[in-house]
N, CA, C and O atoms as a Tripos MOL2 file, in Angstrom:
@<TRIPOS>MOLECULE
protein
  220   219    55     0     0
PROTEIN
NO_CHARGES

@<TRIPOS>ATOM
      1 N         -29.3710   -5.2820   -0.6920 N.3       1 MET1
      2 CA        -28.0070   -5.1120   -0.9700 C.3       1 MET1
      3 C         -27.9380   -4.0040   -1.9080 C.2       1 MET1
      4 O         -27.2870   -2.9870   -1.6660 O.2       1 MET1
      5 N         -28.5580   -4.1750   -2.9070 N.am      2 THR2
      6 CA        -28.5680   -3.0270   -3.8230 C.3       2 THR2
      7 C         -28.7670   -1.6550   -3.3700 C.2       2 THR2
      8 O         -28.0330   -0.7110   -3.6610 O.2       2 THR2
      9 N         -30.1460   -1.5960   -2.4010 N.am      3 SER3
     10 CA        -30.6020   -0.4710   -2.1620 C.3       3 SER3
     11 C         -29.5310    0.5480   -1.0730 C.2       3 SER3
     12 O         -29.4590    1.7760   -1.0220 O.2       3 SER3
     13 N         -28.7580   -0.5230   -0.2540 N.am      4 VAL4
     14 CA        -27.7810    0.0910    0.3230 C.3       4 VAL4
     15 C         -26.5410    0.6980   -0.4840 C.2       4 VAL4
     16 O         -26.0740    1.8320   -0.3780 O.2       4 VAL4
     17 N         -26.1330   -0.3260   -1.3030 N.am      5 LEU5
     18 CA        -24.9740   -0.0020   -2.1020 C.3       5 LEU5
     19 C         -25.5880    1.3930   -3.0490 C.2       5 LEU5
     20 O         -24.7540    2.2160   -3.4260 O.2       5 LEU5
     21 N         -26.9000    1.5780   -3.3610 N.am      6 HIS6
     22 CA        -27.3810    2.9740   -4.3410 C.3       6 HIS6
     23 C         -27.1690    4.1910   -3.3000 C.2       6 HIS6
     24 O         -26.8230    5.2970   -3.7150 O.2       6 HIS6
     25 N         -27.4230    3.9020   -1.7390 N.am      7 ARG7
     26 CA        -27.8680    4.9360   -0.9650 C.3       7 ARG7
     27 C         -26.4060    5.5060   -0.6120 C.2       7 ARG7
     28 O         -26.2420    6.6520   -0.1940 O.2       7 ARG7
     29 N         -25.1270    4.3850   -0.8690 N.am      8 LEU8
     30 CA        -24.1430    4.8340   -0.3480 C.3       8 LEU8
     31 C         -23.4730    5.5900   -1.5640 C.2       8 LEU8
     32 O         -22.4910    6.3130   -1.4010 O.2       8 LEU8
     33 N         -24.0330    5.3880   -2.7220 N.am      9 LEU9
     34 CA        -23.3300    5.9410   -3.9320 C.3       9 LEU9
     35 C         -23.9190    7.2900   -3.9180 C.2       9 LEU9
     36 O         -23.1760    8.2400   -4.1660 O.2       9 LEU9
     37 N         -25.3160    7.5130   -3.6250 N.am     10 GLN10
     38 CA        -26.1030    8.6130   -3.7480 C.3      10 GLN10
     39 C         -25.6090    9.8690   -2.6900 C.2      10 GLN10
     40 O         -25.4470   11.0500   -2.9940 O.2      10 GLN10
     41 N         -25.4640    9.3670   -1.6380 N.am     11 GLY11
     42 CA        -25.3580   10.0410   -0.1380 C.3      11 GLY11
     43 C         -23.9010   10.6350   -0.0660 C.2      11 GLY11
     44 O         -22.9470   10.1180   -0.6470 O.2      11 GLY11
     45 N         -23.8220   11.7890    0.7150 N.am     12 GLU12
     46 CA        -22.3670   12.1330    0.8870 C.3      12 GLU12
     47 C         -21.6580   11.2390    1.5740 C.2      12 GLU12
     48 O         -20.4410   11.3060    1.4050 O.2      12 GLU12
     49 N         -22.1490   10.2420    2.4570 N.am     13 GLU13
     50 CA        -21.2630    9.3600    3.3640 C.3      13 GLU13
     51 C         -20.5160    8.4250    2.0910 C.2      13 GLU13
     52 O         -19.3180    8.1490    2.1590 O.2      13 GLU13
     53 N         -21.2950    8.0240    1.0470 N.am     14 GLY14
     54 CA        -20.7350    7.2610    0.0680 C.3      14 GLY14
     55 C         -19.9380    7.8870   -0.4550 C.2      14 GLY14
     56 O         -18.9640    7.1690   -0.6800 O.2      14 GLY14
     57 N         -19.7650    9.0640   -0.8590 N.am     15 GLN15
     58 CA        -18.6540    9.7580   -1.6190 C.3      15 GLN15
     59 C         -17.5660    9.9420   -0.5780 C.2      15 GLN15
     60 O         -16.5220   10.2130   -1.1720 O.2      15 GLN15
     61 N         -17.4230    9.9110    0.4650 N.am     16 ASP16
     62 CA        -16.3620   10.0390    1.6430 C.3      16 ASP16
     63 C         -15.8670    8.7980    1.7350 C.2      16 ASP16
     64 O         -14.6500    8.6530    1.8530 O.2      16 ASP16
     65 N         -16.7620    7.6530    1.6960 N.am     17 ILE17
     66 CA        -16.2590    6.4550    1.9630 C.3      17 ILE17
     67 C         -15.4200    6.0760    0.2940 C.2      17 ILE17
     68 O         -14.2950    5.5750    0.2870 O.2      17 ILE17
     69 N         -16.0590    6.3580   -0.8270 N.am     18 ALA18
     70 CA        -15.0310    6.2160   -2.1200 C.3      18 ALA18
     71 C         -13.7110    6.8450   -2.0750 C.2      18 ALA18
     72 O         -12.6750    6.2760   -2.4170 O.2      18 ALA18
     73 N         -13.8040    8.1760   -1.5910 N.am     19 GLU19
     74 CA        -12.6550    8.9020   -1.5270 C.3      19 GLU19
     75 C         -11.8390    8.4070   -0.5480 C.2      19 GLU19
     76 O         -10.6600    8.6540   -0.8000 O.2      19 GLU19
     77 N         -12.0140    7.7740    0.5190 N.am     20 TYR20
     78 CA        -11.0390    7.1980    1.6580 C.3      20 TYR20
     79 C         -10.5930    5.8300    0.8970 C.2      20 TYR20
     80 O          -9.4690    5.3730    1.1070 O.2      20 TYR20
     81 N         -11.4640    5.2120    0.0420 N.am     21 ALA21
     82 CA        -11.0200    3.9580   -0.6000 C.3      21 ALA21
     83 C         -10.0680    4.4110   -1.4990 C.2      21 ALA21
     84 O          -9.0180    3.7760   -1.4010 O.2      21 ALA21
     85 N         -10.0570    5.3600   -2.4160 N.am     22 VAL22
     86 CA         -9.3060    5.6120   -3.4280 C.3      22 VAL22
     87 C          -7.8040    5.9990   -2.7800 C.2      22 VAL22
     88 O          -6.7040    5.5920   -3.1530 O.2      22 VAL22
     89 N          -8.0870    6.8060   -1.8230 N.am     23 MET23
     90 CA         -6.7280    7.3050   -1.0500 C.3      23 MET23
     91 C          -6.0380    6.1350   -0.4020 C.2      23 MET23
     92 O          -4.8080    6.1280   -0.3470 O.2      23 MET23
     93 N          -6.7570    5.1340    0.0970 N.am     24 LEU24
     94 CA         -6.2400    3.9560    0.5650 C.3      24 LEU24
     95 C          -5.3850    3.1280   -0.6140 C.2      24 LEU24
     96 O          -4.3430    2.5180   -0.3750 O.2      24 LEU24
     97 N          -5.9060    3.2030   -1.6960 N.am     25 ALA25
     98 CA         -5.3790    2.2870   -2.7440 C.3      25 ALA25
     99 C          -4.2240    2.9880   -2.9520 C.2      25 ALA25
    100 O          -3.1890    2.3550   -2.7450 O.2      25 ALA25
    101 N          -4.1230    4.0970   -3.2970 N.am     26 VAL26
    102 CA         -3.0140    5.1860   -3.7500 C.3      26 VAL26
    103 C          -1.7740    4.8060   -2.9230 C.2      26 VAL26
    104 O          -0.6350    4.6990   -3.3790 O.2      26 VAL26
    105 N          -2.1290    4.6280   -1.7120 N.am     27 ILE27
    106 CA         -1.1370    4.8660   -0.5430 C.3      27 ILE27
    107 C          -0.7030    3.4500   -0.6410 C.2      27 ILE27
    108 O           0.4660    3.1150   -0.8300 O.2      27 ILE27
    109 N          -1.8540    2.5100   -0.4830 N.am     28 LEU28
    110 CA         -1.0370    0.9240   -0.5130 C.3      28 LEU28
    111 C          -0.0800    0.7880   -1.4490 C.2      28 LEU28
    112 O           0.9220    0.1400   -1.1450 O.2      28 LEU28
    113 N          -0.2010    1.4020   -2.8420 N.am     29 VAL29
    114 CA          0.2980    0.9640   -4.0520 C.3      29 VAL29
    115 C           1.8690    1.7820   -3.7990 C.2      29 VAL29
    116 O           2.9280    1.2290   -4.0970 O.2      29 VAL29
    117 N           1.8030    3.0080   -3.2740 N.am     30 ILE30
    118 CA          3.2210    3.6760   -3.1390 C.3      30 ILE30
    119 C           3.8240    2.7330   -1.9640 C.2      30 ILE30
    120 O           4.9950    2.3760   -2.0940 O.2      30 ILE30
    121 N           3.2050    2.3740   -0.9970 N.am     31 VAL31
    122 CA          4.0570    1.5350    0.0330 C.3      31 VAL31
    123 C           4.5420    0.3160   -0.5380 C.2      31 VAL31
    124 O           5.7310    0.0440   -0.3730 O.2      31 VAL31
    125 N           3.7230   -0.5450   -1.2560 N.am     32 VAL32
    126 CA          4.1260   -1.8770   -1.8770 C.3      32 VAL32
    127 C           5.2820   -1.6550   -2.9560 C.2      32 VAL32
    128 O           6.1930   -2.4800   -3.0170 O.2      32 VAL32
    129 N           5.2600   -0.7610   -3.6430 N.am     33 GLY33
    130 CA          6.2890   -0.2950   -4.3890 C.3      33 GLY33
    131 C           7.3590   -0.0680   -3.9420 C.2      33 GLY33
    132 O           8.3910   -0.5250   -4.4330 O.2      33 GLY33
    133 N           7.3120    0.8170   -2.7410 N.am     34 THR34
    134 CA          8.6280    1.1420   -1.9150 C.3      34 THR34
    135 C           9.2770   -0.0320   -1.4780 C.2      34 THR34
    136 O          10.4190   -0.3060   -1.8450 O.2      34 THR34
    137 N           8.5700   -0.7900   -0.6630 N.am     35 ILE35
    138 CA          8.9580   -1.9260   -0.0630 C.3      35 ILE35
    139 C           9.6440   -3.0410   -0.8500 C.2      35 ILE35
    140 O          10.4420   -3.8350   -0.3520 O.2      35 ILE35
    141 N           9.1420   -3.0170   -2.4980 N.am     36 ARG36
    142 CA          9.7100   -3.8770   -2.8340 C.3      36 ARG36
    143 C          10.6730   -3.2730   -3.6840 C.2      36 ARG36
    144 O          11.3940   -4.0220   -4.3430 O.2      36 ARG36
    145 N          10.7950   -2.1300   -3.7710 N.am     37 LEU37
    146 CA         12.3520   -1.5360   -4.5050 C.3      37 LEU37
    147 C          13.4570   -1.5320   -3.4770 C.2      37 LEU37
    148 O          14.6070   -1.8750   -3.7520 O.2      37 LEU37
    149 N          13.0050   -1.0690   -2.0970 N.am     38 ILE38
    150 CA         14.0960   -1.0750   -0.8620 C.3      38 ILE38
    151 C          14.3520   -2.4820   -0.4590 C.2      38 ILE38
    152 O          15.4150   -2.8580    0.0340 O.2      38 ILE38
    153 N          13.3090   -3.2520   -0.6970 N.am     39 GLY39
    154 CA         13.4420   -4.8380   -0.2150 C.3      39 GLY39
    155 C          14.7830   -5.5630   -0.7700 C.2      39 GLY39
    156 O          15.5710   -6.3040   -0.1820 O.2      39 GLY39
    157 N          14.7680   -5.0990   -2.0900 N.am     40 SER40
    158 CA         15.9020   -6.1360   -2.8730 C.3      40 SER40
    159 C          17.3390   -5.1660   -2.5200 C.2      40 SER40
    160 O          18.4220   -5.7440   -2.4310 O.2      40 SER40
    161 N          17.2500   -3.7400   -2.3410 N.am     41 ASN41
    162 CA         18.3480   -3.2770   -1.8680 C.3      41 ASN41
    163 C          18.8980   -3.6030   -0.4990 C.2      41 ASN41
    164 O          20.0660   -3.9010   -0.2510 O.2      41 ASN41
    165 N          17.9720   -3.5140    0.2900 N.am     42 ALA42
    166 CA         18.1850   -4.2110    1.8310 C.3      42 ALA42
    167 C          18.8140   -5.5170    1.8640 C.2      42 ALA42
    168 O          19.6280   -5.8050    2.7410 O.2      42 ALA42
    169 N          18.3940   -6.5010    0.7380 N.am     43 ASN43
    170 CA         18.8040   -7.7530    0.7830 C.3      43 ASN43
    171 C          20.3580   -7.5860    0.6760 C.2      43 ASN43
    172 O          21.2640   -8.0540    1.3650 O.2      43 ASN43
    173 N          20.3630   -6.7190   -0.4780 N.am     44 ASN44
    174 CA         22.3810   -6.9830   -0.8590 C.3      44 ASN44
    175 C          22.6390   -6.1670    0.0290 C.2      44 ASN44
    176 O          23.7530   -6.6400    0.2550 O.2      44 ASN44
    177 N          22.5490   -5.0990    0.9380 N.am     45 VAL45
    178 CA         23.2710   -4.7180    1.7580 C.3      45 VAL45
    179 C          23.5100   -5.7160    3.1960 C.2      45 VAL45
    180 O          24.5820   -5.7940    3.7970 O.2      45 VAL45
    181 N          22.4520   -6.3200    3.5070 N.am     46 PHE46
    182 CA         22.5500   -6.9420    4.5250 C.3      46 PHE46
    183 C          23.5090   -8.4540    3.9760 C.2      46 PHE46
    184 O          24.1990   -9.0650    4.7920 O.2      46 PHE46
    185 N          23.4300   -8.7820    2.8740 N.am     47 SER47
    186 CA         24.3600   -9.8940    2.4440 C.3      47 SER47
    187 C          25.6690   -9.3450    2.5420 C.2      47 SER47
    188 O          26.4270   -9.8210    3.3880 O.2      47 SER47
    189 N          26.0680   -8.3790    1.7770 N.am     48 SER48
    190 CA         27.5350   -7.6660    1.7200 C.3      48 SER48
    191 C          27.8620   -7.4790    3.4850 C.2      48 SER48
    192 O          28.9050   -7.9180    3.9700 O.2      48 SER48
    193 N          27.0650   -6.9420    4.1160 N.am     49 VAL49
    194 CA         27.2900   -6.8480    5.8080 C.3      49 VAL49
    195 C          27.9770   -8.4950    6.1620 C.2      49 VAL49
    196 O          29.1250   -8.7860    6.4990 O.2      49 VAL49
    197 N          26.9730   -9.2380    5.9690 N.am     50 ALA50
    198 CA         26.9420  -10.4600    6.6130 C.3      50 ALA50
    199 C          28.4940  -11.1030    6.0130 C.2      50 ALA50
    200 O          29.3730  -11.5630    6.7420 O.2      50 ALA50
    201 N          28.5450  -11.0160    4.7800 N.am     51 SER51
    202 CA         29.8270  -11.8520    4.1890 C.3      51 SER51
    203 C          31.2020  -10.8830    4.9340 C.2      51 SER51
    204 O          32.2380  -11.5130    5.1470 O.2      51 SER51
    205 N          31.1710   -9.6170    5.2480 N.am     52 SER52
    206 CA         32.3810   -8.8970    5.4370 C.3      52 SER52
    207 C          32.5220   -9.4470    7.1090 C.2      52 SER52
    208 O          33.6410   -9.5600    7.6080 O.2      52 SER52
    209 N          31.3120   -9.7580    7.8670 N.am     53 ILE53
    210 CA         31.5850   -9.8720    8.9610 C.3      53 ILE53
    211 C          32.0260  -11.2830    9.2980 C.2      53 ILE53
    212 O          32.5830  -11.6130   10.3450 O.2      53 ILE53
    213 N          31.7080  -12.0840    8.2750 N.am     54 ALA54
    214 CA         31.9850  -13.8080    8.2880 C.3      54 ALA54
    215 C          33.4310  -13.6110    7.9310 C.2      54 ALA54
    216 O          34.1370  -14.5360    8.3340 O.2      54 ALA54
    217 N          34.0370  -12.7040    7.3170 N.am     55 GLN55
    218 CA         35.8190  -12.8110    7.0150 C.3      55 GLN55
    219 C          36.5050  -12.5880    8.1620 C.2      55 GLN55
    220 O          37.7360  -12.6180    8.1610 O.2      55 GLN55
@<TRIPOS>BOND
     1     1     2 1
     2     2     3 1
     3     3     4 2
     4     3     5 am
     5     5     6 1
     6     6     7 1
     7     7     8 2
     8     7     9 am
     9     9    10 1
    10    10    11 1
    11    11    12 2
    12    11    13 am
    13    13    14 1
    14    14    15 1
    15    15    16 2
    16    15    17 am
    17    17    18 1
    18    18    19 1
    19    19    20 2
    20    19    21 am
    21    21    22 1
    22    22    23 1
    23    23    24 2
    24    23    25 am
    25    25    26 1
    26    26    27 1
    27    27    28 2
    28    27    29 am
    29    29    30 1
    30    30    31 1
    31    31    32 2
    32    31    33 am
    33    33    34 1
    34    34    35 1
    35    35    36 2
    36    35    37 am
    37    37    38 1
    38    38    39 1
    39    39    40 2
    40    39    41 am
    41    41    42 1
    42    42    43 1
    43    43    44 2
    44    43    45 am
    45    45    46 1
    46    46    47 1
    47    47    48 2
    48    47    49 am
    49    49    50 1
    50    50    51 1
    51    51    52 2
    52    51    53 am
    53    53    54 1
    54    54    55 1
    55    55    56 2
    56    55    57 am
    57    57    58 1
    58    58    59 1
    59    59    60 2
    60    59    61 am
    61    61    62 1
    62    62    63 1
    63    63    64 2
    64    63    65 am
    65    65    66 1
    66    66    67 1
    67    67    68 2
    68    67    69 am
    69    69    70 1
    70    70    71 1
    71    71    72 2
    72    71    73 am
    73    73    74 1
    74    74    75 1
    75    75    76 2
    76    75    77 am
    77    77    78 1
    78    78    79 1
    79    79    80 2
    80    79    81 am
    81    81    82 1
    82    82    83 1
    83    83    84 2
    84    83    85 am
    85    85    86 1
    86    86    87 1
    87    87    88 2
    88    87    89 am
    89    89    90 1
    90    90    91 1
    91    91    92 2
    92    91    93 am
    93    93    94 1
    94    94    95 1
    95    95    96 2
    96    95    97 am
    97    97    98 1
    98    98    99 1
    99    99   100 2
   100    99   101 am
   101   101   102 1
   102   102   103 1
   103   103   104 2
   104   103   105 am
   105   105   106 1
   106   106   107 1
   107   107   108 2
   108   107   109 am
   109   109   110 1
   110   110   111 1
   111   111   112 2
   112   111   113 am
   113   113   114 1
   114   114   115 1
   115   115   116 2
   116   115   117 am
   117   117   118 1
   118   118   119 1
   119   119   120 2
   120   119   121 am
   121   121   122 1
   122   122   123 1
   123   123   124 2
   124   123   125 am
   125   125   126 1
   126   126   127 1
   127   127   128 2
   128   127   129 am
   129   129   130 1
   130   130   131 1
   131   131   132 2
   132   131   133 am
   133   133   134 1
   134   134   135 1
   135   135   136 2
   136   135   137 am
   137   137   138 1
   138   138   139 1
   139   139   140 2
   140   139   141 am
   141   141   142 1
   142   142   143 1
   143   143   144 2
   144   143   145 am
   145   145   146 1
   146   146   147 1
   147   147   148 2
   148   147   149 am
   149   149   150 1
   150   150   151 1
   151   151   152 2
   152   151   153 am
   153   153   154 1
   154   154   155 1
   155   155   156 2
   156   155   157 am
   157   157   158 1
   158   158   159 1
   159   159   160 2
   160   159   161 am
   161   161   162 1
   162   162   163 1
   163   163   164 2
   164   163   165 am
   165   165   166 1
   166   166   167 1
   167   167   168 2
   168   167   169 am
   169   169   170 1
   170   170   171 1
   171   171   172 2
   172   171   173 am
   173   173   174 1
   174   174   175 1
   175   175   176 2
   176   175   177 am
   177   177   178 1
   178   178   179 1
   179   179   180 2
   180   179   181 am
   181   181   182 1
   182   182   183 1
   183   183   184 2
   184   183   185 am
   185   185   186 1
   186   186   187 1
   187   187   188 2
   188   187   189 am
   189   189   190 1
   190   190   191 1
   191   191   192 2
   192   191   193 am
   193   193   194 1
   194   194   195 1
   195   195   196 2
   196   195   197 am
   197   197   198 1
   198   198   199 1
   199   199   200 2
   200   199   201 am
   201   201   202 1
   202   202   203 1
   203   203   204 2
   204   203   205 am
   205   205   206 1
   206   206   207 1
   207   207   208 2
   208   207   209 am
   209   209   210 1
   210   210   211 1
   211   211   212 2
   212   211   213 am
   213   213   214 1
   214   214   215 1
   215   215   216 2
   216   215   217 am
   217   217   218 1
   218   218   219 1
   219   219   220 2
@<TRIPOS>SUBSTRUCTURE
     1 MET1         2 RESIDUE 1 A MET
     2 THR2         6 RESIDUE 1 A THR
     3 SER3        10 RESIDUE 1 A SER
     4 VAL4        14 RESIDUE 1 A VAL
     5 LEU5        18 RESIDUE 1 A LEU
     6 HIS6        22 RESIDUE 1 A HIS
     7 ARG7        26 RESIDUE 1 A ARG
     8 LEU8        30 RESIDUE 1 A LEU
     9 LEU9        34 RESIDUE 1 A LEU
    10 GLN10       38 RESIDUE 1 A GLN
    11 GLY11       42 RESIDUE 1 A GLY
    12 GLU12       46 RESIDUE 1 A GLU
    13 GLU13       50 RESIDUE 1 A GLU
    14 GLY14       54 RESIDUE 1 A GLY
    15 GLN15       58 RESIDUE 1 A GLN
    16 ASP16       62 RESIDUE 1 A ASP
    17 ILE17       66 RESIDUE 1 A ILE
    18 ALA18       70 RESIDUE 1 A ALA
    19 GLU19       74 RESIDUE 1 A GLU
    20 TYR20       78 RESIDUE 1 A TYR
    21 ALA21       82 RESIDUE 1 A ALA
    22 VAL22       86 RESIDUE 1 A VAL
    23 MET23       90 RESIDUE 1 A MET
    24 LEU24       94 RESIDUE 1 A LEU
    25 ALA25       98 RESIDUE 1 A ALA
    26 VAL26      102 RESIDUE 1 A VAL
    27 ILE27      106 RESIDUE 1 A ILE
    28 LEU28      110 RESIDUE 1 A LEU
    29 VAL29      114 RESIDUE 1 A VAL
    30 ILE30      118 RESIDUE 1 A ILE
    31 VAL31      122 RESIDUE 1 A VAL
    32 VAL32      126 RESIDUE 1 A VAL
    33 GLY33      130 RESIDUE 1 A GLY
    34 THR34      134 RESIDUE 1 A THR
    35 ILE35      138 RESIDUE 1 A ILE
    36 ARG36      142 RESIDUE 1 A ARG
    37 LEU37      146 RESIDUE 1 A LEU
    38 ILE38      150 RESIDUE 1 A ILE
    39 GLY39      154 RESIDUE 1 A GLY
    40 SER40      158 RESIDUE 1 A SER
    41 ASN41      162 RESIDUE 1 A ASN
    42 ALA42      166 RESIDUE 1 A ALA
    43 ASN43      170 RESIDUE 1 A ASN
    44 ASN44      174 RESIDUE 1 A ASN
    45 VAL45      178 RESIDUE 1 A VAL
    46 PHE46      182 RESIDUE 1 A PHE
    47 SER47      186 RESIDUE 1 A SER
    48 SER48      190 RESIDUE 1 A SER
    49 VAL49      194 RESIDUE 1 A VAL
    50 ALA50      198 RESIDUE 1 A ALA
    51 SER51      202 RESIDUE 1 A SER
    52 SER52      206 RESIDUE 1 A SER
    53 ILE53      210 RESIDUE 1 A ILE
    54 ALA54      214 RESIDUE 1 A ALA
    55 GLN55      218 RESIDUE 1 A GLN
């Protein structure tokens, strides 16, 4: 197991994998943050629309 990890960290493929992992982590943080920000606003919008339809 350690030899595989060592090879990945030393080889170019390992660097590519690490770069993709970092990019994926950054994208996930941005997506989750956006969803949390928009989610609360969307809930308020849907609630106000539902209340105006019900009247």
